[in-house]
C-alpha positions in Angstrom: -122.1 -173.5 43.9 -121.6 -170.1 42.5 -120.2 -167.6 45.0 -122.3 -164.5 45.6 -120.5 -161.2 45.0 -119.9 -158.7 47.8 -120.0 -155.7 45.6 -116.4 -154.6 46.1 -116.2 -152.5 43.0 -114.2 -149.8 41.3 -111.1 -150.5 43.4 -108.4 -148.7 41.5 -105.5 -150.2 43.5 -103.1 -147.3 43.4 -101.7 -147.8 46.9 -99.4 -150.5 48.4 -100.4 -151.7 51.9 -98.0 -150.0 54.2 -98.0 -152.8 56.7 -97.1 -155.5 54.2 -93.9 -157.4 54.4 -91.5 -158.3 51.5 -89.1 -161.2 51.1 -86.7 -161.4 48.1 -84.9 -164.5 46.8 -82.5 -164.5 43.9 -81.5 -167.5 41.8 -79.2 -167.9 38.8 -80.9 -169.5 35.8 -78.2 -169.9 33.2 -78.5 -171.8 29.9 -75.5 -173.9 30.9 -77.5 -175.4 33.7 -80.6 -175.8 31.6 -79.9 -178.6 29.1 -82.9 -179.8 27.1 -84.9 -182.2 29.2 -86.3 -185.5 28.0 -89.1 -186.8 30.2 -89.9 -190.4 29.7 -92.6 -192.7 31.0 -95.2 -191.6 33.5 -95.5 -188.1 34.8 -96.2 -184.7 33.3 -96.4 -184.0 29.6 -93.8 -181.5 28.5 -94.2 -179.4 25.3 -92.0 -176.8 23.6 -88.5 -177.7 24.8 -85.9 -176.8 22.2 -83.3 -179.4 21.2 -79.8 -178.8 19.8 -77.0 -176.5 21.1 -77.9 -174.4 24.1 -77.6 -170.6 23.7 -77.1 -168.0 26.4 -80.4 -166.9 28.0 -81.3 -163.2 27.9 -82.6 -163.6 31.5 -79.6 -164.6 33.5 -81.0 -163.6 36.9 -84.3 -164.8 38.4 -85.9 -163.5 41.5 -88.9 -164.5 43.6 -90.5 -161.6 45.5 -92.9 -162.6 48.3 -95.1 -160.0 49.9 -97.8 -160.4 52.5 -100.5 -158.1 53.8 -101.2 -157.6 57.5 -103.4 -160.1 59.2 -106.9 -158.9 59.8 -110.5 -160.1 59.7 -111.7 -158.1 56.7 -113.2 -160.1 53.8 -111.1 -158.3 51.1 -107.4 -157.5 50.8 -105.2 -156.0 48.1 -101.5 -156.2 47.4 -99.4 -154.4 44.7 -96.0 -156.0 44.4 -93.0 -154.4 42.4 -90.1 -156.2 40.7 -86.6 -155.0 41.7 -85.2 -152.2 39.6 -84.0 -153.5 36.2 -86.2 -156.5 36.2 -89.7 -157.3 34.7 -92.6 -159.4 35.8 -92.9 -163.0 34.4 -95.9 -164.3 36.3 -97.4 -164.2 39.8 -99.2 -166.4 42.3 -101.4 -165.8 45.3 -102.6 -167.4 48.4 -105.0 -166.7 51.3 -103.3 -167.8 54.6 -104.2 -167.8 58.3 -102.0 -166.0 60.8 -99.8 -169.1 61.1 -99.2 -169.3 57.4 -101.6 -172.3 56.8 -103.5 -172.3 53.5 -107.1 -171.2 53.6 -109.7 -171.3 50.8 -109.5 -168.0 49.0 -110.3 -166.4 45.7 -108.6 -163.8 43.6 -111.0 -161.2 42.3 -108.4 -159.5 40.2 -104.8 -160.5 39.3 -102.8 -158.7 36.6 -99.4 -157.2 35.8 -98.9 -153.5 35.4 -99.0 -152.1 31.9 -95.2 -151.9 31.8 -94.5 -155.2 33.5 -92.8 -153.5 36.5 -95.2 -155.2 39.0 -98.4 -157.1 39.7 -101.6 -156.4 41.6 -103.9 -158.9 43.3 -107.2 -158.4 45.0 -108.5 -161.4 47.0 -111.2 -162.5 49.4 -111.2 -165.1 52.2 -113.8 -167.8 51.5 -112.9 -169.9 54.6 -115.3 -170.4 57.5 -112.5 -171.9 59.5 -110.4 -168.8 60.1 -111.7 -165.2 60.1 -108.3 -163.6 60.5 -106.2 -164.0 57.4 -103.5 -162.4 55.2 -102.9 -162.3 51.4 -99.6 -163.6 50.1 -98.4 -162.8 46.6 -95.3 -164.2 44.9 -94.0 -162.3 41.9 -91.5 -163.9 39.6 -89.1 -161.4 38.0 -86.0 -161.3 35.7 -84.1 -158.8 33.7 -84.5 -158.7 29.9 -82.3 -157.3 27.2 -83.9 -155.1 24.5 -83.4 -158.0 22.1 -85.7 -160.2 24.1 -88.8 -158.2 22.9 -90.4 -158.2 26.3 -93.9 -156.7 26.3 -97.2 -156.8 28.2 -99.9 -157.2 25.5 -103.4 -156.0 26.6 -106.7 -157.5 25.3 -110.3 -156.6 26.2 -113.8 -157.7 25.3 -116.6 -155.3 24.4 -118.5 -153.7 27.3 -121.9 -155.2 27.9 -124.1 -156.7 30.6 -123.4 -160.4 29.8 -122.4 -161.9 33.1 -120.0 -164.4 31.5 -117.2 -163.6 29.1 -114.3 -165.3 27.4 -111.0 -164.1 25.8 -108.6 -166.2 23.9 -105.3 -164.3 23.3 -102.0 -165.0 21.7 -98.5 -163.4 21.8 -97.3 -161.7 18.6 -95.7 -163.9 16.0 -92.4 -165.3 17.1 -93.0 -164.8 20.8 -93.9 -167.1 23.8 -96.1 -166.4 26.8 -94.4 -166.0 30.2 -97.5 -165.4 32.2 -100.9 -163.7 32.2 -103.3 -161.7 34.3 -107.0 -160.9 34.1 -109.6 -158.5 35.5 -113.2 -157.6 35.3 -113.5 -153.8 34.5 -116.3 -151.3 34.2 -116.7 -149.0 31.2 -114.1 -146.6 32.6 -111.7 -149.5 33.3 -112.3 -149.3 37.0 -111.7 -152.6 38.7 -114.7 -154.7 39.7 -115.0 -157.9 41.7 -114.5 -160.6 39.1 -114.3 -164.4 39.2 -112.0 -166.4 36.9 -113.7 -169.7 35.9 -110.9 -170.9 33.6 -107.4 -169.6 33.3 -105.2 -171.7 31.1 -102.2 -171.3 28.8 -102.2 -172.9 25.4 -100.5 -176.3 24.9 -97.6 -174.6 23.1 -97.2 -171.7 25.5 -98.0 -169.0 22.9 -101.3 -167.8 24.3 -104.0 -168.0 27.0 -107.7 -168.6 27.4 -109.6 -166.9 30.2 -113.3 -167.4 31.1 -114.6 -165.0 33.8 -117.7 -163.7 35.5 -118.7 -160.3 36.9 -119.7 -160.6 40.5 -120.1 -156.9 41.1 -123.6 -155.5 41.9 -122.1 -152.0 41.3 -121.7 -152.2 37.5 -123.7 -154.7 35.5 -122.0 -153.4 32.3 -118.4 -154.7 32.2 -115.5 -156.0 30.1 -113.0 -158.7 30.6 -109.4 -157.6 30.4 -106.4 -160.0 29.9 -102.8 -158.9 30.0 -100.4 -161.4 28.3 -96.7 -161.2 29.2 -94.6 -162.2 26.1 -91.0 -162.4 25.0 -89.1 -163.5 21.9 -89.0 -167.3 21.6 -85.3 -167.0 20.6 -84.5 -165.3 24.0 -86.0 -168.3 25.8 -84.5 -171.4 24.2 -85.5 -173.6 27.1 -89.1 -172.5 27.3 -91.3 -175.5 28.1 -95.0 -176.1 28.9 -95.4 -178.8 31.6 -99.0 -180.2 31.7 -100.3 -182.4 34.5 -103.8 -183.5 35.5 -105.5 -185.2 38.4 -107.6 -188.3 37.9 -111.2 -187.8 36.9 -113.5 -188.2 40.0 -116.5 -186.7 41.7 -114.5 -185.0 44.5 -115.4 -181.3 44.2 -112.1 -180.0 45.6 -108.8 -181.0 44.0 -105.1 -180.2 44.5 -102.2 -180.4 42.1 -98.5 -179.5 42.5 -96.5 -179.4 39.3 -92.7 -179.2 39.1 -90.5 -177.7 36.5 -87.8 -180.0 35.1 -84.7 -180.2 37.3 -82.6 -177.0 37.3 -85.4 -174.9 35.7 -87.7 -172.3 37.1 -91.3 -171.3 36.6 -92.4 -168.3 34.5 -96.1 -168.5 35.1 -98.9 -171.0 35.3 -102.6 -171.6 34.6 -105.4 -174.0 35.7 -108.5 -175.6 34.2 -111.3 -177.7 35.6 -112.3 -180.2 32.9 -114.8 -183.1 32.4 -113.7 -186.6 31.4 -113.5 -185.6 27.7 -111.4 -182.5 28.6 -114.3 -180.2 28.0 -114.0 -177.0 30.0 -116.2 -176.7 33.1 -116.7 -173.7 35.4 -114.1 -173.9 38.1 -112.5 -171.7 40.7 -109.0 -171.5 42.0 -108.8 -171.5 45.8 -105.0 -171.2 46.0 -102.6 -170.5 43.2 -99.0 -170.1 44.2 -95.5 -170.7 43.1 -92.9 -172.3 45.3 -90.6 -170.0 47.3 -87.8 -170.8 44.8 -89.9 -170.8 41.7 -89.3 -174.5 41.0 -93.0 -175.6 41.2 -96.6 -174.4 41.4 -99.4 -175.5 43.8 -103.0 -175.2 42.8 -106.2 -175.9 44.9 -109.4 -175.7 42.8 -113.1 -176.5 42.9 -115.5 -177.7 40.3 -118.4 -175.3 40.1 -120.3 -177.3 37.5 -121.3 -180.3 39.6 -124.9 -180.1 38.5 -123.8 -180.5 34.9 -120.7 -182.7 35.4 -120.2 -184.1 38.9 -117.0 -185.8 37.8 -114.0 -183.7 36.8 -110.3 -183.2 36.8 -107.9 -180.4 37.5 -105.3 -179.6 34.9 -102.3 -177.3 35.6 -100.0 -176.0 32.9 -96.7 -174.7 34.2 -94.5 -172.5 31.9 -90.8 -173.2 32.7 -87.4 -171.9 31.6 
């Protein structure tokens, strides 16, 4: 069930769609409201919450920027979204929607923060045969950071070669935690190609990310996988938690999972994995990957592309919260 590439290649993405619309929502996320959570019994697994006395967060203001492209019938759209002045990108989600705002099957062919964390760019395609007219929606999560927070966007790349499939496992510098991550398939000049993420998951402790991807471009067979990891000092995020949730293992090809941050907390970023019954990684594809309008949760629709090898699988979502 591999998707054939369209050959949308070397898209540099230096322009913002003039007809796009922007909505901005601000939320206060203060340490006083974010006491350490203790989740008991059934439900998501939570890793990384810090116990003991709460300290003031270095990110006191939290904003969700929603931007949408114009509705049209083209198969490819691009959005470049900027954080408000004085804030930096945490993570971002995307969705392909029909003209009424209903969710369609889509795929991101590139999704990554800018080098300085001031914004995020997403390229996406409509995979739905149900609706030919569609729009791209991107939600960018932003917050201000003091210098002491050590905010940085750390770039990683593989070597350039013609192997169609590549993997990158990356980690934040010592003493830092991941906020979010982005990826892209690039040619040897770093021009953007049409890529396909097959696995996009943060580590269990929130310090790194694993990305498997494929080059779907017929324009440039030689390529590299780029991953940009957004990191900040662990001491500046005392309530940083990784919430992990999975669907049951079954043979249904398409799966959906909505994961919530603990009460009073907000999402930083998220990742997804399609796994077999032993939690081995399968080739998957996210069809919708979007945060809630207030950043309290994340919704993922995904498909198992490895049905020939493993017809039964599960969807895992890891949500980074603060």
